[in-house]
N, C-alpha and C positions, 0 to 999 in steps of 0.2 A: 102189303105184300110180304109173305113169309120169307125170311132170310135163309138161303140155302147154305148148309154147312159144307165145308170142304170135304170132298169124298175121301175115304181111306183107300189104300191100295187094293184091299181085298173085298171091297164092298161094291154093290151096284151103285151107279150114279143116281143120286136123289132126283126126284121130280122129272124122270124121263130124259135126263140129259144125254144118255147114250150108253156106250160101253167102252172099256179100255182097249187101246190098240197102240202099237208103236207109232205108226203114222199111216194115215189112210190116203187113198187117192183123192178124197175130198180136201184133205189138208193140203196136199201137194198142189192141187189146182187153185185153191184159194190163195196160197202163199205166192204162187207164180203169176197170179192175175190171169189165169187161163179161163176166160169167161165162157167160151163155148164148151170147153171140156167140163167145167163145173155145171153148166146148165144141163148137159147130157147126163151127168152123174145123178143130178137131182131128179131129172125126168125118169131115170131108170130105177128110182126108189132108194138111192143112197141116203143114209142118215146125215143130216146137216149138223146134228148135235153129237156126233161121235167124238170121243175124248181121248187124246193121246196120254201117254204115261205121265206127262207133266201137267195134266188137266187142261191143256190147251185145246180149244175147239177150232174148227175151220174159221169161225168168225174172228177169233183172236188172230189167226194167221193173216187173214185178209186185212185186218186193221193195222197190224204191225207193219205191213208193206204199203198201206195206203191205197189198196185196190178197191175203190169205191163201187165199181160195178159188181164185183164179187160180193161185197158187203150187202149191196141191195138184193142180189139174188138169194143170199143166205137168209137174210131177214124176212124176205117175202115167202121163203120156204119154211119159216118157223124156227129159225135159229134163236136160241135163248140169248137175249140181248145183254143180260147181266151175268152171264156165266163167268165163273172165276177160275183162273189157273192156279197152279200150286202155290204161287206167291200171293194169291188173293187179288190179282189184277183182273179187271173186267175189260172187255173189248174197248170200252170208252177210254180207259187208261192207255191202251195201246194206240188208239187213234190219236190221242193227245200227244203221246210220245213221238209219234210219227209226224205230227204237225199237219195232219190231213183234215182240213176244215170240212170237206165234203163228207168224209166218213163220220166225223163227229155229228154233223147235222143229220145224217141218216139214222144214226144210233139214237139221237135225241128224239127224232120223229117217231121212233118205235118204242119210246118210253124208257130209254136208258136212264139209270139213276145218276144224277149229277154228283150227289154226295153219297156214295155207297157206304154201307156199314163200315166202321173203323177197321182199317188194316194199314199196311205200310204206306204206300203213296196213294193220294187221291188223283183223279184225272187232272185237277188243276196243278198239283205238284208235278205231274209228268210233263205238262205243257211248259211249265217253268224250267224244268230240268233240261228240256230240249231247246229252250230259247224261242219258243213259238208264240210271239206276243199276240198275234191275231187269234190264236186258239185260246190264249189266256183271257183276252177280252170277251170272246164268245162264251166261255165257261162262266165268267163272272156275270155276264148278262143273263145267263140261265140259272143263276142263284148259287153258284159254287161257293163253298165256305172258304173265305180267305184266311180264317184263323185256325183251320184244321192242322193238327200236328202229325207228322210222320214219325217213324221210329228212329230217325237219324238226324236230319237237319233241323226240323222244326216246322214252321209255317211255309207256305209257298213263297213268301217274300225271302225267308232264309235261303231257300233253294235257289231262287233267282240271283241272290247276291253271292252265294257260295260259288255258283257257276258263272258269275260275271255277266249275266244277261240284263243289262241296264234297261233295255226297252220293256222287258217283262216287269222289272221292278217298278218302272214308272207307271205302267198300266195298273198294277196292283195298288200303288200309293194313291194314284189319282182316283181310284175306285173306293178308297177309304180303308185300305188295309192298315192295321195297327203297326206303325213304324217301329214301336218299341216292344212288340210282342217278344217274349223270351222263352227259350228252351234251356233248362239248367242255367237260367239267368243270362244266357248269351243272346244277344240281339242281332238283327241284320247288320248293324254296324260292326259288330265283332267279326262277322263273316267277311264283310267288305274290307276290313283292316287286314285280315289274314291273307287275302289275295292281293292286298296292296293296290286296290283300284281306287284312285283318287276321284274319278268321276262318280263312282257309286257312293263314295263317302260324302261328296258334296250334295248329291241328290238326296240321300237319306237325311242329312242335316237340314236341308231346305224343307223337308217334310216333317221336321221335328225330332229327328233321331237324337237320342241322348248320348253325348260323347262321354259322359261321366258314369254311364251304367257299368256295373261290375258283374262279371259272370260268376259261376259257382267256384272258380278258382281265385276270385277277388281281383280279376284283371279287367282293366278298361280296354276299349278298342285300341287305343294307342300302344298298349303293351304288346300287341300282336303285329305291329309294323316295325320294319327295320329302322333302328335309330338313324336319323338324318335323311331318310328317304322322303320322297314327295308326300306319301300317305301319312307318315309320322309328322311331318311339318304341318300338313293340313289339319290333322287332329289336334296337334299342339295349339294351332291358331284358334280353332273352334273352342278349345277348352279355356283359353285365356281371354276370348273376346265374346262378350254377351251379345245375344241376339238383339237386333234393332227392334224398336217399337213397331215399325212397319211389318217386320217378319213375324213378330209375336201376334200382331193383329190378324195377319193372314192365317196363321196356324190356329188361332182361337176360332175363327170363322169356319175353317175347314173341319175342325173337330166337332163343332156344333152342328154342322150340316151333315156330317158323316158321308154315307154312300151316295146321298142325293146332291152333294156339293156341286158337281159339274152342271147338273140340270138346273139347279136353283140359281147359281151364279150367272148362267147364261141369260136368265130372265130379268136380271137386275138392270135398272136404268142407270148404268154407269158408263164412263168412257171406255173405249175398247182397250186402252192400255192398262186400265185397272182390272178389267175382266181378264186380260191376258196374264197379268201378274197373279191374280187369285187362282187361275187355272194352271199355273206353272207352265205356260207355253211361251214361245219366243215371239211368234207373230201375233200382233194385236189385231185379230180379225173378228168379225161379228160372230162367226160360227166356231171360234176356237175351242169352246168348251165341249162341243159335240164330237170332237176328234178322238 
């Protein structure tokens, strides 16, 4: 599929996307979730690909607000599923930001790119930014890149930690995200330390986060915590206390299995408590790895 370039202010929209306007009636109906009005406009021949001055299409508007019925109408009428706004975001980015599973599924059914060509945030970044862990799980299952970098935070894991969304971070880590991925040498642990979130720090260390990693300024995570705070004490403890052989063994197994770890571990002939430990879950149940 050919990648559409961002249209210039004075040019026609490439590939028949539509034409410039301040804001059309189709935009308004899509943004407000006015299904009957939108249906009437489409029936009367209104363009579903009309583009506002910020390159936002009606499909963007519907996804931003999570109006799944409007999304379905627009897609069925030929709306371009991967249209980009002036920031480079696609409707799938907006649906992930809104946390709308139904809109995401509709877009994917119509061929939306899970990993659009490189630009600021990916759909997975947006889901992490909003703290929508179910959307994060869905995007990962659809093949979203967990190591894609944005222009500010870094990977989706960096975003989840910077925004203190522990559930999203856990989903990413359990799916095999690189806990020590770095942007300017800064890791997710650096972000967790900056927001002084002890639970995030503990989670990242459990998954192999390197407390001794230095960023581009030569600072370790502990240097970003307030001296004497709970986060600083936690990082000091992890720096001075070697990981147990049990923890090292779990990390080695998870690294070796990668993204298939949960599925493979669930099939091992092991006691439930060991499976629970390997899957980083609290309840030792037989289906714990599939959660």
